C-alpha positions in Angstrom: 64.6 131.0 -35.3 62.1 132.1 -32.6 59.6 129.3 -31.9 56.7 129.5 -29.5 55.3 126.2 -28.3 51.9 125.9 -26.5 51.3 122.8 -24.5 55.0 122.6 -23.8 54.5 120.6 -20.6 52.8 117.8 -22.4 54.5 114.6 -23.7 55.2 115.9 -27.2 55.8 119.4 -26.1 58.5 118.5 -23.6 60.5 116.6 -26.2 60.1 119.3 -28.7 61.5 121.9 -26.3 64.4 119.6 -25.4 65.4 118.8 -29.0 64.9 122.0 -30.8 68.4 123.1 -29.6 69.2 125.1 -32.8 66.4 127.6 -32.1 65.2 129.9 -29.4 62.2 128.2 -27.7 59.5 130.1 -25.8 57.3 127.5 -24.0 53.8 128.6 -23.1 51.0 127.3 -21.0 47.6 128.7 -22.2 46.2 127.8 -18.8 48.5 130.3 -17.1 48.8 132.9 -19.9 45.7 133.9 -21.9 46.2 134.4 -25.7 45.7 138.1 -25.4 48.6 138.4 -23.0 51.1 136.5 -25.2 54.1 138.4 -26.7 54.1 137.2 -30.3 56.2 140.0 -31.8 59.4 138.5 -33.3 58.1 134.9 -33.2 58.8 133.1 -36.5 56.8 129.9 -35.9 54.0 128.9 -33.5 53.6 125.2 -32.7 50.2 124.7 -31.2 50.0 121.5 -29.1 47.7 122.7 -26.3 44.3 120.9 -26.4 41.6 119.1 -24.5 42.0 115.4 -25.2 39.8 112.4 -24.5 38.1 113.6 -21.3 34.9 111.5 -21.1 33.1 113.8 -18.7 33.9 117.0 -20.5 31.0 118.6 -22.4 31.2 119.2 -26.1 31.2 123.0 -25.4 34.4 122.7 -23.5 36.1 120.9 -26.4 34.8 123.6 -28.7 36.1 126.4 -26.4 39.6 125.0 -26.0 40.3 123.2 -29.2 38.5 125.5 -31.6 38.0 129.0 -30.1 41.3 129.2 -28.3 43.2 127.9 -31.4 41.5 130.4 -33.7 42.2 133.3 -31.3 45.9 132.3 -31.1 46.3 132.0 -34.9 44.6 135.4 -35.4 46.9 137.0 -32.9 49.9 135.3 -34.4 49.0 136.5 -37.9 48.5 140.0 -36.7 52.0 139.9 -35.0 53.7 138.8 -38.2 54.3 135.2 -37.4 55.4 133.4 -40.6 54.3 129.8 -39.8 51.6 128.2 -37.7 51.9 124.5 -37.0 48.7 122.9 -35.6 48.8 119.5 -34.1 45.5 117.9 -35.0 44.6 114.2 -34.8 43.7 111.1 -36.8 40.3 111.4 -35.0 39.2 114.0 -37.6 38.5 111.1 -39.9 36.1 109.5 -37.4 35.9 105.9 -36.2 38.1 103.6 -34.2 38.9 101.1 -36.9 37.0 98.6 -39.0 36.9 94.8 -38.7 36.3 94.6 -42.5 38.7 95.7 -45.2 39.1 99.5 -45.5 41.3 101.6 -47.7 44.1 103.6 -46.1 43.4 107.2 -45.3 45.2 110.0 -47.2 45.5 113.8 -46.8 42.4 114.2 -49.0 40.2 111.5 -47.4 36.8 112.9 -46.2 36.7 113.9 -42.6 33.7 112.6 -40.6 34.6 113.1 -36.9 32.3 111.3 -34.5 33.5 112.5 -31.1 33.6 115.9 -29.5 37.4 115.8 -29.6 37.6 115.0 -33.3 34.8 117.4 -34.2 36.4 120.3 -32.3 39.8 119.6 -33.9 38.4 119.4 -37.4 36.4 122.6 -36.8 39.7 124.3 -35.8 41.4 123.0 -39.0 38.7 124.5 -41.1 38.8 127.9 -39.3 42.6 128.0 -39.6 42.5 127.3 -43.3 40.7 130.6 -43.8 43.7 132.5 -42.3 46.4 130.8 -44.4 48.2 132.7 -47.1 51.7 133.1 -48.5 52.7 135.3 -45.5 51.1 133.0 -42.9 51.8 129.4 -43.7 49.7 126.8 -42.0 50.8 123.2 -41.4 48.3 120.7 -40.0 49.8 117.5 -38.5 47.4 114.6 -37.9 49.2 112.0 -35.8 47.9 108.5 -35.1 48.7 106.9 -31.8 52.1 108.3 -30.6 54.4 106.1 -28.6 57.9 106.4 -27.1 59.8 106.3 -23.9 57.5 106.9 -20.9 54.6 107.7 -23.2 51.0 108.0 -21.9 48.1 106.1 -23.3 47.2 102.9 -25.0 50.7 101.8 -26.0 51.9 101.8 -22.4 48.8 99.8 -21.4 49.6 97.3 -24.1 53.2 97.2 -23.0 52.1 96.5 -19.4 49.7 93.8 -20.6 52.4 92.0 -22.5 54.8 92.3 -19.5 52.4 90.6 -17.1 50.4 88.0 -18.9 52.0 84.8 -20.4 49.0 84.0 -22.7 47.3 86.7 -24.8 44.6 86.8 -27.5 46.7 89.2 -29.6 47.9 87.0 -32.4 45.6 88.6 -34.9 47.5 89.5 -38.1 44.6 90.7 -40.3 44.4 94.3 -39.2 46.6 97.3 -40.1 47.1 100.2 -37.7 49.1 103.4 -38.2 51.3 104.3 -35.2 54.1 106.8 -35.0 57.2 106.7 -32.8 57.9 109.9 -31.0 61.3 110.3 -32.8 59.6 109.9 -36.2 56.9 112.5 -35.3 59.5 115.0 -34.1 61.6 114.4 -37.2 58.7 115.2 -39.5 57.9 118.3 -37.4 61.5 119.5 -37.7 61.3 119.0 -41.5 58.2 121.1 -41.6 59.8 123.9 -39.6 63.1 123.9 -41.6 61.3 123.9 -44.9 58.6 126.4 -43.8 56.1 123.8 -45.2 52.4 124.2 -45.4 49.5 121.8 -45.9 48.3 118.6 -44.2 50.8 116.1 -43.1 50.3 112.5 -41.9 53.1 111.1 -39.7 53.5 107.4 -39.2 56.2 104.7 -39.0 57.4 103.3 -42.3 54.3 101.1 -42.6 51.2 100.1 -40.6 51.4 97.1 -38.2 49.0 94.5 -37.0 48.2 94.0 -33.3 50.1 90.7 -33.5 53.2 92.4 -34.9 53.0 95.1 -32.3 52.5 92.6 -29.4 55.4 90.4 -30.5 57.7 93.3 -30.8 56.8 94.4 -27.3 57.4 90.9 -26.0 60.8 90.6 -27.8 61.9 94.1 -26.5 61.0 93.1 -22.9 62.7 89.7 -23.3 59.4 88.0 -22.4 58.3 84.6 -23.8 54.7 85.0 -24.5 52.1 82.8 -26.3 49.8 84.7 -28.6 46.7 83.3 -30.3 44.3 84.8 -32.7 40.6 85.0 -31.6 38.2 83.6 -34.3 36.5 86.2 -36.4 33.1 85.4 -35.1 34.2 86.2 -31.6 35.5 89.6 -32.7 32.1 90.4 -34.3 30.4 89.4 -31.0 32.9 91.5 -29.0 32.4 94.4 -31.3 28.7 94.4 -30.4 29.4 94.4 -26.7 32.5 96.7 -26.7 32.8 98.3 -30.1 35.4 100.9 -29.3 37.8 98.6 -27.5 37.4 95.8 -30.1 37.9 98.0 -33.1 40.9 99.8 -31.4 42.7 96.4 -30.9 41.6 94.4 -33.9 40.2 96.9 -36.5 42.2 98.5 -39.3 42.8 102.2 -39.3 45.8 103.3 -41.3 47.4 106.0 -43.4 48.9 106.1 -46.9 51.3 109.0 -46.2 53.5 108.8 -49.3 52.4 112.3 -50.4 53.4 113.8 -47.0 56.8 112.1 -47.2 57.4 113.1 -50.8 56.6 116.7 -50.2 59.1 116.9 -47.4 61.6 114.5 -48.9 61.2 112.7 -45.6 62.0 109.2 -44.4 61.2 108.2 -40.8 64.5 107.7 -39.0 63.4 104.7 -36.9 61.5 101.5 -37.9 58.8 100.2 -35.5 61.0 97.5 -34.1 63.8 100.0 -33.2 61.3 102.4 -31.6 59.6 99.7 -29.6 62.9 98.5 -28.3 63.9 102.1 -27.3 60.6 102.6 -25.6 60.8 99.3 -23.6 64.5 99.9 -22.7 63.4 103.2 -21.0 60.9 101.3 -18.9 63.3 98.5 -17.8 63.4 99.7 -14.2 59.6 100.0 -14.0 59.0 96.4 -15.3 61.8 94.8 -13.3 59.4 95.1 -10.4 57.0 92.7 -12.1 59.6 89.9 -12.6 59.1 88.3 -9.2 55.3 88.4 -9.4 55.5 86.9 -12.8 57.2 83.8 -11.4 54.3 83.3 -9.0 51.7 83.4 -11.8 50.3 80.2 -13.2 
């Protein structure tokens, strides 16, 4: 199969290129090669990863230009060239919000989308535009990942890993929230299933079940062989923190999770790794990096 991957130099794109060994891969940078210059004849599947992500200084118009306009132009060109399948990596941000400190039902493929950030809005707009192109000859698969983690991953999981590595006492013993996360291997495995089955529709990747911040933090401590003391902040303090720093507080202690049973049933898919295995794999890849902190840890109170 001939597969074109945009955003191939990114975290997910690099691993896709490395592991899709049974297919002929054409990596593309849309920064270097405009859509109109792409050679799409003979391509079976386009995997579109290229996007503008979480740039606080970027105007909404730039998100719209890259995440919507460029995506639609690529899909139109792909359809005209006879590409059979278009896989669009969207985001959990299309649903809006960063989590809730009160009980909330898990999100599904049919939950209403109310994006509240330029990133989420531009991605959802792209989803809607792409849907108008989909038909039996041009199959559209939309993947909405939550937080992705894995060896040498960028983003919040690495920051949490570093925090657990360096501090002996942490206010992360809170068990009353549920967050969806997805290990890189589980995300790639679902993507491979979508390719092999030429599947279409909306797909929600995640580990076998959502986890609390306490579970995640303890797994990180165990994988790094660190003895850490975790305590749960009282609920009133979380409400106060949410007024001062709503995004950070809800990201750590709020619930935001998927019920993805329908996605798994449609693909006959089971994530290959559980969260404990994936966390251990991630931390093992960072052993050398965190070995440097061992001596400074001994000097901390």
